Structures are given as structure tokens and as C-alpha cells.
N, C-alpha and C positions, 0 to 999 in steps of 0.2 A: 180826606187825608191820605196822602200820597204814600205808599207802601211799596217795599221791594222786598219779596219773601224768597229766601233760597230753599231749595229742597232739602229735605233730611240726607247728611252724608252717610257718614258712620264707618265701621271696621272694612278695611279691605287688606287682602294678602298682597305682599310684593309681588309684581308682575300682573295684578289684577286690571280691572277698568271701572270706572265709575262715570255715570253722567249726572250732572248737576244743573239745575234749573232754577231760573231766576224769573219770576212774575211779578209785574206790575200791576196795581190799582192805581186809579184816578191820574195816570201818566201813560201816554203814548210812546212807548220805546222807541218804535221807529224813528221819532225825531231826535232821538239822542244817542250819542255813542253809548256804548255799555261796555263795562269795566270788570273783570275778575280779579282781586287781588286776594293775597293769602298772608296770613300772618302765623307765625310758628313761635312757640313758646321762646321767649328772650331775644325773640329777633324782630326787626322793623317790619312792618308791612312793605310788600312788595307787589308789582304788578305782574299778573301771569298773563293776560292776553285781553286783549281790545277788540270790538268791531265796530266801525263805524256807522252812523247814522245811516238810514236807508235813501236820504237824500244824496248823502255824501258818496254814495256808492259803494257801501259797506264792504271797503277794505279792511283786512284783519291784520294783527300784530300778535307776536308772540315772545315772552322770555325767551333768551337762549336754552332757558332748563327745560321750557315746554315745547319747545319745537321739534317735530316729528312726534309727539306723542300726545298733544291735546289739540282738539278742534273747538274754536269757539264759531257759534251759527245763531240765527236767528229760527225760532220755530214757526211753522205753519199757522199755530195758535198766535193771535195778538198777543202784543205785548208779553212776550217769552223769548228769552236767550238761553241757550245751553252752553255748557261746557265739558265735551266729552274727553274724557281723561283714562289713557291708556298705559301699560307698562308702567304701572305706579311705582315708585319706590319709596323707600321709609323718609327720605328728604322732602318727599310732598305732603306729609303730615302738616297740617294748620288747620285755622279756620278759614275757611273760603268766604269771601264777601262781592256781592255784584254790586255795582254802582252805576249809576245814569250821571253822564257828564257831557259838558258841550262838544267836546272833538276828544280823539284818541292824544294828539297831539299835546292838548292843554292836559289831559289827565297824566301823561308820561311825566309831567312837571310838578303833579301835583294839585294841579289848578283847574278850576271849571267844574269841579265835582258837586252835583247838585244834592243827589239823594243816595242814600246808602241803605243795604240792606243789614240785617242784623246779624248776619254769618251763619255759617253750617261748619260743623266739625268733620273733617275727614281724616282717620287715621289710617296709617298704611303700615300694618306690623302683621308679622306670624305669631 
């Protein structure tokens, strides 16, 4: 059974940092684009960041709200992708999901997403 599992999020103060991980089982993430989405209460899911497959050269993309604050990367461990979040703001509060997709281009259109994690809660509050 293919599974994507996000690490535990938690409570972070504004201005703080947090690293999320996405670990896959029965799936070689190197061959997939990996996308981080988030969904805040009462809002639609939005893409935060994407990293292309290793064969695709691994370019990354970020939502405007994440540029300069968030970094997506593949870990030295196999089947692991990270989202490093810094200078967190209250509006970053959401459930964060990782997903495996065909390409970042397709994922940006809501297409080609093959697998989803169950999500992890990140709360930014004082």
C-alpha cells in the first residue's frame, strides 16, 4: 500500500520556524514531483511549493506567499521530502499536505496528482 506520511506539525509562535517532512512507503519519490499543499479553515486548498522529479532536474516553485520564507528539498534519506518554513505568520496556519504528482506543471492545474498524505496541522499563534 502506497503511503505518504507527514511529520507532526504543532504550535509555533509568529516569526518562528518549522520543518515538515513527507516520507513515502511503497513509492519512489525521486520519480515524482512532490507538492506541498495547505488548507486553512474556510478556504480552498492552495499549493505552497513543488519540487520536480529527480529525472526532471529537480527545479522548485513557490507560492508568492512562501517565496523567501519556505524551502522545499529532497532529503538524503530515500523517499523523503522536506518543507522548511521560516518567519511563520498567523496566515500560515493550516493543515499541510504532501502529494506525489506527475509534474509540477500538472499539479499547479490540479491534475496528475496520484497520491496524498493525510495532512498535518500547523498552527502559528502567540
